[in-house]
C-alpha positions as CSV (number, residue, x, y, z in Angstrom):
1,M,0.0,0.0,0.0
2,T,1.4,3.4,-1.0
3,S,2.1,5.9,1.7
4,L,1.4,9.5,0.9
5,S,2.8,12.4,2.9
6,R,-0.2,14.7,2.1
7,P,-3.6,14.7,0.3
8,V,-3.2,14.5,-3.5
9,P,-5.8,15.8,-6.0
10,R,-7.2,13.3,-8.4
11,P,-5.3,12.9,-11.7
12,G,-5.8,15.8,-14.1
13,V,-6.6,18.5,-11.6
14,L,-3.1,19.9,-11.4
15,D,-2.9,20.0,-15.2
16,I,-5.6,22.7,-15.2
17,E,-4.3,26.1,-16.0
18,A,-6.1,28.5,-13.6
19,Y,-8.2,31.3,-15.2
20,V,-6.3,34.6,-15.0
21,P,-8.7,37.7,-15.0
22,G,-7.8,40.9,-16.9
23,K,-5.5,43.3,-15.2
24,S,-7.2,45.8,-12.9
25,S,-4.4,48.2,-11.7
26,A,-2.4,51.1,-13.1
27,P,1.0,52.6,-12.1
28,A,0.9,54.7,-8.9
29,G,-0.4,58.2,-9.6
30,V,-2.0,57.4,-12.9
31,K,-5.8,57.5,-13.4
32,L,-7.1,54.0,-14.1
33,H,-9.3,53.2,-17.1
34,K,-10.1,49.5,-16.7
35,L,-11.0,48.2,-20.2
36,S,-10.0,44.6,-19.6
37,S,-13.1,42.8,-18.2
38,N,-16.0,44.0,-20.4
39,E,-17.6,45.9,-17.6
40,T,-20.2,48.6,-18.5
41,P,-19.0,52.2,-18.3
42,L,-22.5,53.2,-17.2
43,G,-22.4,51.2,-13.9
44,A,-25.4,49.5,-12.4
45,S,-29.0,50.8,-12.5
46,P,-29.7,53.3,-9.7
47,K,-32.7,51.1,-8.9
48,A,-30.4,48.1,-8.5
49,V,-28.1,50.0,-6.3
50,A,-31.1,51.1,-4.1
51,A,-32.4,47.5,-3.9
52,Y,-28.9,46.2,-2.9
53,G,-28.7,48.9,-0.1
54,A,-32.1,48.1,1.2
55,L,-31.0,44.6,2.2
56,A,-28.3,45.9,4.6
57,G,-30.6,45.4,7.6
58,K,-31.2,41.8,6.8
59,L,-27.7,40.4,6.4
60,E,-28.2,37.8,9.2
61,L,-31.0,36.0,7.2
62,Y,-30.4,33.3,4.6
63,P,-31.6,34.2,1.1
64,D,-34.4,32.4,-0.7
65,G,-32.6,29.2,-1.8
66,S,-34.6,29.1,-5.0
67,A,-34.2,32.8,-6.0
68,T,-37.9,32.8,-6.7
69,K,-38.3,36.6,-7.0
70,L,-35.5,36.9,-9.5
71,R,-36.5,33.9,-11.6
72,E,-40.0,35.3,-11.8
73,A,-38.7,38.7,-12.9
74,I,-36.6,37.0,-15.6
75,A,-39.5,34.9,-16.7
76,G,-41.8,37.9,-16.9
77,R,-39.3,39.9,-19.0
78,Y,-38.8,37.1,-21.6
79,G,-42.1,35.3,-21.4
80,L,-40.5,32.1,-19.9
81,D,-41.5,29.4,-17.5
82,A,-39.9,30.4,-14.2
83,G,-39.7,26.7,-13.3
84,R,-37.2,26.2,-16.1
85,I,-34.8,28.9,-14.9
86,V,-31.8,28.3,-12.7
87,C,-29.8,31.2,-11.1
88,G,-26.2,31.0,-10.2
89,T,-23.2,32.8,-8.9
90,G,-22.4,34.2,-12.3
91,S,-22.9,32.1,-15.4
92,D,-19.5,30.6,-14.6
93,E,-21.0,28.6,-11.8
94,L,-23.7,27.3,-14.1
95,L,-21.2,26.2,-16.7
96,Q,-19.3,24.3,-14.0
97,L,-22.6,22.7,-12.8
98,I,-23.4,21.6,-16.3
99,T,-20.1,19.8,-16.7
100,K,-20.3,18.3,-13.2
101,V,-23.7,16.8,-14.1
102,Y,-23.2,15.7,-17.7
103,L,-19.5,14.8,-18.0
104,G,-17.5,12.0,-16.5
105,E,-14.2,10.3,-17.0
106,G,-13.5,9.8,-20.7
107,D,-16.4,12.0,-21.9
108,E,-15.7,14.8,-24.3
109,G,-16.7,18.4,-24.3
110,I,-16.3,20.5,-27.5
111,F,-15.6,24.2,-27.8
112,T,-14.0,26.4,-30.4
113,E,-10.3,27.4,-30.5
114,H,-10.8,31.0,-29.3
115,G,-13.8,30.2,-27.0
116,F,-14.2,31.3,-23.4
117,L,-11.4,29.8,-21.3
118,V,-13.8,28.6,-18.6
119,Y,-15.1,25.9,-20.8
120,K,-11.8,24.0,-20.8
121,I,-11.4,24.5,-17.1
122,A,-14.9,23.2,-16.4
123,I,-14.5,20.1,-18.7
124,L,-11.1,19.2,-17.1
125,A,-12.5,19.8,-13.5
126,A,-15.3,17.3,-14.2
127,G,-12.8,14.7,-15.4
128,G,-13.7,15.1,-19.1
129,T,-11.6,15.6,-22.2
130,P,-11.6,19.0,-23.9
131,V,-11.9,18.9,-27.7
132,V,-10.9,22.1,-29.4
133,V,-12.2,22.8,-33.0
134,P,-10.8,25.3,-35.4
135,E,-12.6,28.5,-36.2
136,K,-12.9,30.1,-39.7
137,D,-11.8,33.8,-39.8
138,L,-12.3,34.0,-36.0
139,K,-15.9,32.7,-36.4
140,T,-17.5,29.5,-35.3
141,D,-17.4,26.8,-37.9
142,V,-20.4,24.6,-37.6
143,D,-19.1,21.9,-39.9
144,A,-15.9,21.7,-37.9
145,I,-17.8,21.2,-34.7
146,L,-20.0,18.5,-36.2
147,K,-17.0,16.7,-37.6
148,A,-15.4,16.6,-34.1
149,V,-18.4,14.9,-32.5
150,T,-17.7,11.3,-31.5
151,P,-19.6,8.7,-29.4
152,K,-17.8,10.2,-26.4
153,T,-19.2,13.7,-26.9
154,K,-21.6,14.8,-24.2
155,I,-21.5,18.7,-24.4
156,V,-20.9,21.3,-27.0
157,F,-20.2,24.8,-25.8
158,L,-21.0,27.7,-28.1
159,A,-20.3,31.3,-27.0
160,N,-22.6,33.5,-29.1
161,P,-21.4,36.3,-29.3
162,N,-17.9,34.9,-28.7
163,N,-15.5,36.3,-26.2
164,P,-12.8,37.5,-27.0
165,T,-13.4,37.8,-30.8
166,G,-16.8,39.6,-30.7
167,T,-18.1,37.6,-33.6
168,Y,-21.4,35.7,-33.7
169,L,-23.1,32.8,-35.3
170,P,-26.4,33.6,-37.1
171,F,-29.4,31.8,-35.6
172,D,-29.9,29.6,-38.8
173,E,-26.4,28.3,-38.3
174,V,-27.1,27.6,-34.6
175,K,-30.2,25.6,-35.6
176,R,-28.1,23.7,-38.2
177,L,-25.6,22.9,-35.5
178,H,-28.3,21.7,-33.2
179,A,-29.9,19.6,-35.9
180,G,-26.6,17.9,-36.6
181,L,-25.9,16.8,-33.0
182,P,-27.0,13.5,-31.5
183,R,-30.0,13.9,-29.2
184,H,-28.0,12.9,-26.2
185,V,-25.4,15.7,-26.7
186,L,-26.2,18.9,-24.7
187,L,-25.8,22.1,-26.6
188,V,-24.8,25.0,-24.3
189,L,-25.5,28.5,-25.7
190,D,-23.5,31.0,-23.7
191,A,-25.2,34.3,-24.5
192,A,-23.4,36.6,-22.0
193,Y,-23.4,39.5,-24.5
194,A,-26.8,38.9,-26.1
195,E,-28.3,42.2,-25.0
196,Y,-25.7,44.2,-27.0
197,V,-26.3,42.5,-30.4
198,R,-28.1,44.5,-33.1
199,R,-28.3,42.0,-36.0
200,N,-31.5,40.7,-37.5
201,D,-30.1,37.2,-38.0
202,Y,-29.1,36.8,-34.3
203,A,-31.1,35.1,-31.5
204,S,-29.9,34.2,-28.0
205,G,-31.4,30.7,-28.2
206,L,-34.5,31.0,-26.1
207,E,-36.7,29.7,-28.9
208,L,-34.4,26.7,-29.5
209,V,-34.4,25.8,-25.8
210,A,-38.2,26.0,-25.7
211,E,-38.6,23.4,-28.4
212,S,-35.7,21.1,-27.6
213,E,-34.7,18.6,-24.9
214,N,-30.9,19.0,-25.3
215,V,-30.3,22.8,-25.4
216,V,-29.6,25.2,-22.5
217,M,-28.9,28.9,-22.7
218,T,-26.9,30.8,-20.1
219,R,-26.9,34.6,-19.5
220,T,-25.3,37.0,-17.1
221,F,-26.0,40.1,-15.1
222,S,-22.3,41.0,-15.1
223,K,-22.2,42.9,-18.5
224,I,-25.0,45.2,-19.6
225,Y,-26.6,45.2,-16.1
226,G,-23.4,46.2,-14.4
227,L,-23.6,43.7,-11.5
228,A,-20.3,41.9,-12.0
229,N,-19.3,42.5,-8.4
230,L,-22.4,40.5,-7.2
231,R,-21.7,37.5,-9.4
232,L,-25.1,36.7,-10.9
233,G,-26.1,34.6,-13.8
234,W,-29.0,32.5,-15.0
235,L,-29.8,29.5,-17.2
236,Y,-32.9,28.5,-19.2
237,G,-33.3,24.8,-20.0
238,P,-35.4,21.8,-20.4
239,A,-37.2,20.7,-17.2
240,E,-35.1,17.5,-16.9
241,V,-31.9,19.4,-17.2
242,V,-33.0,22.0,-14.7
243,D,-34.0,19.3,-12.2
244,A,-30.6,17.7,-12.4
245,L,-28.8,21.0,-11.9
246,N,-31.0,22.0,-9.0
247,R,-30.1,18.6,-7.3
248,T,-26.4,19.5,-7.4
249,R,-26.1,23.2,-6.9
250,G,-25.5,24.7,-3.5
251,P,-28.7,25.3,-1.5
252,F,-28.1,29.1,-1.2
253,N,-25.9,29.6,-4.2
254,V,-27.2,33.1,-5.0
255,N,-27.0,35.7,-2.2
256,G,-29.9,37.9,-1.3
257,A,-28.3,41.2,-2.4
258,A,-27.8,39.7,-5.9
259,I,-31.4,38.6,-6.0
260,E,-32.7,42.0,-5.1
261,A,-30.3,43.9,-7.3
262,G,-30.9,41.6,-10.3
263,T,-34.7,41.8,-9.9
264,A,-34.5,45.6,-10.0
265,A,-31.9,45.7,-12.8
266,I,-33.8,43.6,-15.3
267,A,-36.8,45.8,-14.9
268,D,-35.0,49.1,-15.6
269,D,-35.7,49.5,-19.3
270,A,-34.3,53.1,-19.4
271,H,-30.9,52.1,-18.0
272,I,-30.7,49.1,-20.4
273,A,-31.6,51.4,-23.3
274,S,-28.9,53.9,-22.3
275,A,-26.3,51.2,-22.2
276,I,-27.2,49.9,-25.6
277,E,-27.2,53.4,-27.1
278,H,-23.8,54.2,-25.6
279,N,-22.3,51.0,-26.9
280,D,-23.7,51.4,-30.4
281,K,-22.2,54.8,-30.7
282,W,-18.7,54.2,-29.2
283,L,-18.3,50.7,-30.7
284,A,-18.6,52.1,-34.2
285,W,-16.5,55.2,-33.4
286,T,-13.6,53.3,-31.7
287,T,-13.5,50.7,-34.4
288,A,-13.3,53.3,-37.2
289,E,-10.7,55.4,-35.4
290,L,-8.4,52.4,-34.8
291,E,-8.8,51.3,-38.4
292,K,-7.6,54.7,-39.5
293,L,-4.4,54.0,-37.7
294,G,-3.8,50.9,-39.8
295,L,-4.8,48.5,-37.1
296,T,-7.1,45.6,-37.9
297,V,-10.3,45.3,-35.7
298,T,-12.4,42.2,-35.8
299,P,-16.0,43.3,-36.5
300,S,-17.8,43.0,-33.1
301,V,-21.4,42.8,-32.1
302,A,-20.6,42.9,-28.3
303,N,-19.3,45.6,-26.0
304,F,-15.6,45.0,-26.8
305,I,-13.3,44.8,-29.8
306,L,-10.4,42.7,-30.7
307,I,-7.5,44.8,-31.9
308,H,-4.8,43.2,-34.0
309,F,-1.3,44.4,-34.3
310,P,0.0,43.0,-37.7
311,A,3.6,43.0,-38.6
312,A,2.9,46.0,-40.9
313,A,2.1,48.1,-37.9
314,G,5.7,47.8,-36.7
315,R,4.9,47.2,-33.1
316,T,3.6,44.2,-31.1
317,A,0.5,43.7,-29.0
318,K,2.8,43.1,-26.0
319,E,4.5,46.4,-26.5
320,A,1.2,48.2,-27.0
321,D,-0.1,46.7,-23.8
322,A,2.9,47.9,-21.8
323,F,2.6,51.4,-23.4
324,L,-1.1,51.7,-22.6
325,T,-0.7,50.4,-19.1
326,Q,1.8,53.1,-18.3
327,R,-0.9,55.6,-19.1
328,G,-3.5,53.9,-17.0
329,L,-5.3,52.3,-20.0
330,I,-5.7,48.6,-19.1
331,L,-6.7,46.3,-22.0
332,R,-6.8,42.5,-22.0
333,S,-3.9,40.4,-23.4
334,V,-5.4,37.5,-25.2
335,A,-2.3,35.4,-25.7
336,S,-3.9,32.7,-23.5
337,Y,-6.7,32.5,-26.1
338,G,-4.2,31.8,-28.9
339,L,-4.2,35.4,-30.0
340,P,-0.7,36.7,-29.1
341,D,-0.8,39.5,-31.7
342,A,-4.0,41.1,-30.4
343,L,-5.5,43.0,-27.4
344,R,-9.2,43.0,-26.4
345,M,-10.6,46.4,-25.5
346,T,-13.8,47.0,-23.6
347,I,-15.9,49.9,-25.0
348,G,-15.5,52.3,-22.1
349,G,-16.7,55.8,-21.4
350,E,-16.0,58.6,-23.9
351,E,-12.8,59.8,-22.1
352,A,-11.3,56.3,-22.0
353,N,-12.1,55.5,-25.6
354,R,-10.6,58.8,-26.8
355,L,-7.5,58.2,-24.7
356,V,-6.9,54.8,-26.1
357,V,-7.1,56.1,-29.7
358,S,-4.8,59.0,-28.8
359,A,-2.3,56.7,-27.0
360,L,-2.2,54.2,-29.8
361,T,-1.7,57.0,-32.3
362,E,1.4,58.1,-30.3
363,F,2.5,54.5,-29.9
364,L,2.4,53.7,-33.6
365,G,3.9,57.0,-34.5
366,K,7.1,56.0,-32.6
367,A,7.6,53.1,-35.0
368,A,8.0,55.4,-38.0
């Protein structure tokens, strides 16, 4: 019998590369403009802030373990069955729950080459095998996914829009993907940025979930609703999937402040409209201004852009990142996503957007 000197994680756990969030600090004495985590520059709805504060006198009480008030608010907004909604500590927790329930040793989970890093972490943590499929021009390739499906495939993750590319898959293609999957394979539609999309051929996936037994859609309150600090997400799925997830999630996995703030946030139509209007304006402006500098910007439908620093620009993404950081402009390195020659920039407030364009103008000018 082998004698161990300390507890040892099961095989595979220590092979997982931990998720590294975007930077959040600037040099001392420099004003910080954090554009690395896709946070809304408008902040949370004042109504959500008030709802959060109103809970201060009840911190000793456990929250509603079913998040009933929040689920009913979500259901009311989208015309859904509240019984088919699961809330979680960010959509990240829900992605982890899905793999915990539907993946085992030897099972495969599919995602695209520039997909959200949490998919791989969740698959490995569940003991499964990650299967990465190539994209085509930084867009999801449905045929490549279907080709990668094997008898061991149990889950397919699709970020739509995708982070960090900002590209999306039209709904007809999503439906084609679903139609080509075996019925026992769960299609997970991660629609964290759905509220920002302004394309007639896009859909978050609610309709597909409603008519299917093997599709779930996840959403978040961290982006357009500005509640990232509270960690709040939700999932809509078939009754059988929801039942399985509810059996395995923590009994009080969503805190009371998040429930109250989320309920208020989703009902504040004016604040949501302001966030959309701001993003529409500055997404287009920032993209156009950076392209004037000779940089390549992947067309984005979300609240961020992927900026490429080609060899013709004369300077690298790593150099640009260091240059911007010294000026308090914090963008996201995406080398870990297989994109070492690019930076992801959140669309910030007017001041931040203009400063990035000005700084990169100076940065590229130095290469002449």
